[in-house]
C-alpha positions in Angstrom: 0.0 0.1 0.2 1.2 3.7 -0.7 -0.2 6.7 1.0 0.5 10.3 -0.2 0.6 12.8 2.7 0.4 16.4 1.8 0.8 19.4 4.0 0.5 23.4 3.4 3.2 25.7 3.5 2.7 28.5 6.1 0.1 31.0 5.4 -1.8 34.2 7.0 1.3 35.6 8.2 2.6 32.6 10.3 6.5 31.8 10.1 5.4 27.9 10.3 2.7 25.5 9.5 2.1 22.8 12.0 1.0 20.4 9.4 4.3 20.5 7.6 6.4 20.6 10.6 4.8 17.5 11.7 4.9 15.6 8.5 8.8 15.8 8.8 8.5 13.4 11.7 6.1 10.7 10.0 8.1 7.7 9.3 8.4 6.6 5.6 6.6 3.4 6.3 3.6 3.2 8.7 2.0 -0.3 9.3 3.4 -1.5 6.1 2.4 1.4 3.9 4.9 3.3 2.1 4.4 7.0 2.5 5.0 9.8 0.0 5.0 13.4 1.4 4.3 16.6 -0.4 4.2 20.2 0.5 1.4 22.0 -1.0 1.1 25.7 -1.9 -1.7 27.6 0.3 -3.2 28.8 -2.9 -6.6 28.1 -4.6 -6.1 26.2 -7.8 -2.5 25.7 -7.3 -2.8 23.4 -4.3 -5.2 21.0 -6.3 -3.0 21.0 -9.4 -0.1 20.0 -7.2 -1.9 17.2 -5.3 -3.4 16.0 -8.6 -0.1 16.0 -10.3 1.3 13.6 -7.4 -1.9 11.4 -7.7 -1.2 10.8 -11.2 2.5 10.3 -10.9 2.4 8.4 -7.6 -0.9 6.3 -7.9 -1.4 6.0 -4.3 -4.0 3.8 -2.7 -5.0 6.9 -0.5 -4.5 10.6 -0.2 -4.3 12.2 3.3 -4.1 16.2 3.3 -3.4 18.1 6.3 -3.8 21.5 7.3 -3.8 24.0 10.1 -7.0 25.3 11.7 -6.7 27.9 14.3 -8.7 27.2 17.5 -9.0 23.4 17.1 -8.0 21.7 20.2 -7.1 18.4 18.7 -6.8 16.7 15.3 -10.1 16.7 13.5 -10.9 14.4 10.7 -12.9 16.1 8.2 -16.0 14.1 6.9 -17.3 16.5 4.1 -16.1 18.8 1.4 -18.4 21.6 -0.1 -18.2 23.0 -3.5 -17.6 26.5 -2.4 -14.6 28.9 -2.0 -15.5 31.8 0.3 -12.3 33.2 1.8 -12.0 35.5 4.8 -8.2 36.1 4.1 -6.2 36.1 1.1 -4.1 32.9 -0.1 -0.3 33.1 -0.5 -0.6 34.7 -3.9 -3.4 37.4 -2.7 -6.3 35.4 -4.3 -9.5 36.1 -2.2 -12.6 34.3 -3.9 -16.0 35.0 -2.8 -18.9 32.5 -3.2 -17.2 30.8 -6.0 -17.6 26.9 -6.7 -14.3 24.8 -6.7 -15.4 23.0 -9.8 -18.4 24.5 -11.6 -19.4 20.9 -13.0 -19.0 19.3 -9.5 -21.6 18.1 -7.0 -22.5 20.5 -3.8 -20.3 18.1 -1.8 -18.3 14.9 -1.4 -17.8 12.9 1.6 -14.4 11.6 2.6 -13.6 8.0 1.7 -11.3 7.3 4.5 -12.4 5.6 7.7 -12.9 8.9 9.6 -14.3 7.4 12.8 -11.5 4.7 13.1 -9.0 7.3 12.4 -10.4 9.4 15.3 -10.1 6.3 17.7 -6.5 5.4 16.6 -5.4 9.0 17.0 -7.2 9.1 20.5 -5.7 5.7 21.4 -2.3 7.2 20.8 -3.1 9.6 23.4 -3.7 12.7 21.2 -7.1 14.5 21.4 -9.1 13.9 18.3 -12.7 14.2 16.7 -14.7 13.9 13.7 -15.4 17.6 12.0 -18.3 18.2 9.6 -17.0 21.4 8.2 -13.7 21.9 6.7 -14.2 25.6 6.3 -14.4 27.5 2.9 -10.7 28.4 2.5 -8.1 26.5 0.8 -8.2 23.3 3.1 -11.7 22.8 1.8 -10.6 23.6 -1.4 -8.1 21.0 -1.7 -10.1 18.3 0.0 -13.0 18.9 -2.5 -10.4 18.9 -5.5 -8.9 15.5 -4.3 -12.4 13.9 -3.8 -13.4 15.3 -7.1 -10.6 13.9 -9.2 -10.8 10.4 -7.3 -14.6 10.3 -8.2 -13.6 11.1 -11.9 -10.5 9.3 -12.6 -9.1 7.1 -9.7 -11.6 4.1 -9.0 -10.4 2.5 -5.8 -8.3 5.5 -4.5 -9.6 7.0 -1.2 -9.0 10.7 0.1 -9.6 12.7 3.1 -8.2 15.6 5.4 -7.2 16.1 8.9 -7.0 19.6 10.5 -4.5 20.2 13.2 -4.0 23.0 15.8 -1.5 25.5 16.1 2.0 24.6 17.5 2.9 25.7 21.1 5.3 28.4 19.4 2.5 29.8 17.3 0.5 30.7 20.3 3.0 32.7 22.2 1.4 36.0 21.1 -2.3 34.5 21.1 -3.5 34.1 24.6 -6.0 31.5 25.1 -5.6 29.7 21.7 -5.2 26.1 21.9 -2.0 24.1 20.7 -0.5 20.9 20.5 3.3 19.7 20.4 5.0 19.0 17.1 5.3 15.5 18.5 1.9 15.0 19.5 0.7 16.2 16.0 3.0 13.7 14.1 2.0 10.9 16.6 -1.7 11.5 15.7 -1.1 11.8 12.0 1.1 8.5 12.1 -1.8 6.8 14.0 -4.4 8.2 11.5 -2.3 6.6 8.8 -2.3 3.3 10.7 -6.2 3.6 10.8 -6.1 3.9 6.8 -3.7 1.0 6.3 -5.9 -1.2 8.3 -9.2 -0.5 6.8 -10.6 -0.8 3.3 -13.7 1.3 4.3 -15.1 4.5 5.8 
């Protein structure tokens, strides 16, 4: 089995992205699955194009995208992506779409094809807080999840896809009193546990 793991570059004025940093600590083989790691631009359009290219090139069995979500207290496994771009801030190339579809010809939403609840239980079993989320937002994270699932639905039968949001790193909240955070080690441990759940399951 091969699993493609993607993480966004820093955005919104942050110097680091916890997803990108934690991904460095995930082993290259998890539960017998080979791991391919990819950094993705936090840019509408380019993010999907970058991951789509890797999907065609690597032909993974599953794609798990990972991104930062301010305010989350643990790892949140996203259940659904909606066909909507509505940015409160600009992406890393200054794009700020409002009420636009990700793909005009696509359905209103796609559900993850990864085992969301099993992933949450596995992450919690590793000692890291986790929950299922029913909103990936309307920024580049949702955009990428929708794009990945759209391409899977059209071109990659048998491939599975999904998304995990992770909290800030401790170093990011030094000037954000009250904002929740996790250590890089715990985020990496949670991602590895989620991958184990994916490798052990063929369904959702």
